[in-house]
N, C-alpha and C positions, 0 to 999 in steps of 0.2 A: 344484162341481169343485175346493175348497180341501182343501188337504193339509198335513202337518206343515211343510213348508219354508215356508209362508206366512207362519209366526210370525216369520220369519228377515230381516234388512233383504238380502236378496239378489236382490230385483227387477230384471229389466234394462227390461219393457214394461209397460204397463199393465194387465195380465192377471194371474190365478192362475198360480203355478209350472207347474202341470199344462198351461197353454195354450202351445204354442210361439210365436216372435215370429213367425215363418214359417207359412203355412196350406200350403206343399209336403208333399204327402203323403209325401215321401222324407225328410223330418226324423228324425234320429236321435240317440242319445246313447249311446255304446258304450264296452266296456272290453276290450282284448286284453292276454292272459298267454302267456309262454312259459316252460318248466323244462326243464333237461338237467342230465347228471352229468358233461359231458364227454368222456364214450366214444364218443359215437356210437352207443351201444345202446338210446338211449331217448329220445323226445322226447314232450311233453305241452304240446299247446297247448289254452287255453280261454278264454272270453270270454262277457260277457254285455251285452244290448242292450235298448234302451227305443224303442220306434218310436209316440210318441205320437197322433200322425195316423192311424195303421193300427189304433190299439188293441191294440197286441201288444208282449209282452216275450219275450224267450228267451236261452236260454244254451247252450253246446256244451263237451264236453269231448272232446277228440281225443288219443288215446295210441297211437304209433307205434313198436313194436319188433317183433323176430322177424321181418320180412317182412310184417308186417300192420300197418294200420290199422284202429282201431276206435273209432267216433263216439257217442256217446251225446247224443240232442238233449231240450231242454225246452222247452216253450212254453206260453205262458197268456195270459189276459187283462190287460190292464195294469190297475195301480192308481195310487192318487194318491199313495202314500208312498215318495218316493223315499230318504229319509233311511235306509228299510231296503232294501237292493237283493237282490231275491229272485226267483227263479223256481223255484217246487214246492221241492224239497229242496236246491236251489243257492243258496248267497247270498254275498256279499262284506260285509265287514266292514270299514269304515275304521278303525285303531285309531290312526294318527296320520297327517293328511292329508299328502300328497305326501312319505311316508316309509314307513309300517308299515302293511300289509293284512292280512286272514286271509279265503282262500276255503274254504268249507266246502262239501262236496255229500255230502247224506245219499246212503246206497246206492240206487242207479237202475240199474235194468238191468245188475247187475253190477258199476258202479263207484261208487267213494267215494273220498273226499278230503279230508285237512284240513291245509293248507298255509298257512305265513306268511311273507309278502313282507317284505323289510327292504331299504329303498332304499342301496346303496352309494355313489351320487352324487346331486347334486341333479337335479331334473326339468330336462328342457329344453323350453322352449316351442319348436315346429317353426312355419316359415314358414305362412301360411296356403296352402291347397290347393284351385284355383280350376281347374275344366274346363268348358267349353261346347261343346255341338253346334249348330251354327248359333248363333241368338241366346239360346238356353235354355240356363241354369245347369245342368248335370248333376250337379256336386258343389262344395259350398263348404265346406270342413270346417276346423276347427282341432283341433290335436293336441298333446298334449305326451307325451314319453318320458321312461323311465327304466331304468336297468340296477341289478339286485339280486340276493340271493341269498333260497334258500328254505328252509323248514325244516318237517319234519310227516312226514306218511307219505300214500301214495297206494295205493288198493287195487282190483286188477283180478281179478274173479272168485275173489275168496276169498284171493288172494297179495296180501300186504301189502309194500308196497317202501317202505323209510325214506329219507326226503329229508334228507340231511346237508347244512346251509350250508357246510361248509367245501369240498364237490364242487359241489352243485346252484346253478345261475346262470342268470340269463335276463333279458330286457326284457319291458316292459310300454308299451301305451301308451293314452291315453284321447282319444277323439276324439269332437266332436259336430259338427251342421251338416246339411249336403243331401247325399245320395249315394242310388244306386240301391237301393231293398231292397224287399221285397215280392214281390207278383206283378207281372208284365210288364203295363207299360201299353200300350195301343193304340199301334200304330207312328205313324201321321200320316204325314205327307210324308217320304218318304227323305231321309236327310241329305245336303246338298250343298254341300262335296265329300262322298261317303262315309267311315265310319270305316275306317282303313286299320290301325288298331292303335296300341299303345304300348311301349314300354320303360320298364321299371320295375327300380329298386336300392335297397334300404332294409339297412343294416349298424349295427345298434347293437352295439358289444363294448365289454366291460369287461376293463380292464387293471388291474394294481396301483394307479398314482398317477391315472388318469383313466380316462374312459369317452369314445367316438366315436360321434355318431350322424349317420350319413350317410343322406341321402334324396334321390333323383335320377329325375327322369321326363322321357323324350325323346318326342318325336315321330316318325314314320317316316322323316323326313329326319335326327333326329339333332338337332333343334334342341330346347334343354333349357329346358323349361316349369316346373321346379322344381329347385332346387340349393340343399342345405343340408345344409352338412357343420360341425359344432360338436364340439369338446373340451369335456368338463367336467371339472375338477382336484378332488381330494379337498379343498381349500379353498375350493371356491365359483366360481373363476374361470371364465369362459366364451372360448371362443377360438374364431373361425371359420377354416377350414383353407382358405380359398379357392374355386377352381374346378377340384374333382379331375378326373384322367383316368383312364378306367376301360377295363381288357379284361376282359372276362368269358371263362371257359374252357370249353367246350362239351364234351361227350360226343359223338364223333363219330357222326352219323346222328340227332341228337337237339337238342333245345333245354334240354335238362338240364343246369345248370352242376357243374362240379366246383369251382370256386373263382374267384377276380377276383384282379387286380392292380391297385390303386390308387394313385395319385400326387398328392398333396395338397400344402399349403404352408402353415408354421407363420406366425405372424407376423412373427418376423424373418426371413423370407424363407427360412430352412432348408427341404430337402425332405422330408416324412413321407412314408412307402412303406407300404403297407398289402397284405399278402400274405393273403389269404383263402381258406380252403377249407372243404370240405363235408364234416362227418362223417356225415350222414345227411339225405336230402332227404324233404321231408314235403308233397306237393301240398295245399294247403288249400282247393282246390276239388273235394277228392276226400273228402266227409263234413264239412269245416270251414265250408260254408256261402259259401264268398266266390265271385267271380263266375266262372261255368261249371259251378259245380256243379249235378250233375242231380238229385241226391236231396235236397239241404237248403239253403234260401236263408234269409238272414236276414229276418227282419220279416213271414215270411207265416203266414197265420192258420191254425193247423192244429187249432182246437177248443181248448177249454178241458182245462187240465191233461193236456197232450199230453206222451209221453215216448216214446223209439224207441231201438233200438240197431242200428247196421249197421256191418259189419265188412267189410275189403276186403284182398284177397291182392294185395298189391304185386308178385307176379312173374306175375299174368293178364296176359296179353298186351292185352286191353281195357282194363284200368285203366294200364298202360303207357302204351297210345296217349293215354290222357286227361293224364297227368300235365305233358306238355309243354305244353297249351293253357292254361295258367293262372300263378297264381303259386305258387312254391313256397319253402317256409320250408324254411330247412337249421339243423342243428346246427353254428355256425359257428366255426372257429377262426384266429384272426389273429397273423402276426408284425408289429409295427411297428417300422420302423426310420428313426430321426431323425437327419438328417444323417449324422456319421460314427461314430454311438453304435451299440449293440450292439443286437440285434433284444430286443423284449420281446416276451412270449404274452399273450394275451387271447381271451377267450371270449364268446359270445352268439349274435346271430342274424345270417344271411346269407339276405336274402329276395331273388327275382329272378324276373321275368316278362318274356319276350321274344314280345308277342303282335301278329301280324301281321307289316305290312312294317317292316324297320329298316336302313337304308342302310348305318351304320357296321359292323352287324355280318354283314351281306351276305346277310341275309332279303330277299327280293325281293317275297314274299306271306305268306299265312298258312302255307303248308306246306313253304317251307324250310328246311331243317334245315343243322346245320354238317356241315363237311366231315370 
């Protein structure tokens, strides 16, 4: 089970790199990327994941535009060459670690792309993310995030879309550890107390002089189990922005947000206000493989050299009904006002999910919606 990485002094446990330290079936190692041109007319979300204890690697490309979401999925048996990240015609090339990457997708089911990522700011290491159900760890992950620009092109059904770095921007994250993946496990004894839901907010935004990465998770009572709000300056300084207070604005009769008001605090005590708006919502559990996706789940064995394409009409009432019961990624625009200063504009990702009960939002159960 030795591979090329075993030639390098990168080992953390007395095993080949191909063998994860924990034997948990849910061990994963994954990259996520998004890209948009600041118009709210198109949003590209893509990623690649390795699931060594399931013997699977997979990748996906999700493009939202014109009222439709088109997803291309690729899956194959895992190999030991982690230096060359590839699933069939999808590959990620690390040109300069933590700074520059290239993603290439050879034509697959009508989709192709060749995009180069350039980090606009240093990566930020987020706080460890741990969740338990009873005594069992269900999520134990480490992640880093970065804001950057994109260049290259995207091809959908023969139409080539130029990706100009002066307009195209996005965020990415790398995460690894343990999280639910693959086929559903036997249920065992019901959780006690039962799982009543979670509230999630993730806002990485790039401004001219700094970027902000905010990540918050709350339980049904509003207790905050994860709180990380970091500002990264162009010169490499990293500043924590305290304990943000958040008000998410929902479309009446739904749990689909239109934006959020966020109040944080700079190191000198001055207020930092972020007014975030959604320019295009993309439910990542509709073709993206994230929690609640009925068509594609990361890490599921589909057989060797598997590809498929799925297209969703986002005006279909059945799809609209699914959209509010998972995490939604939005093309995000933000205005940041600090103290008495003039607001500055930023762009990036506005990701939110309000699942089940959340007392601060007035959601009393899984079906309650905003007034």
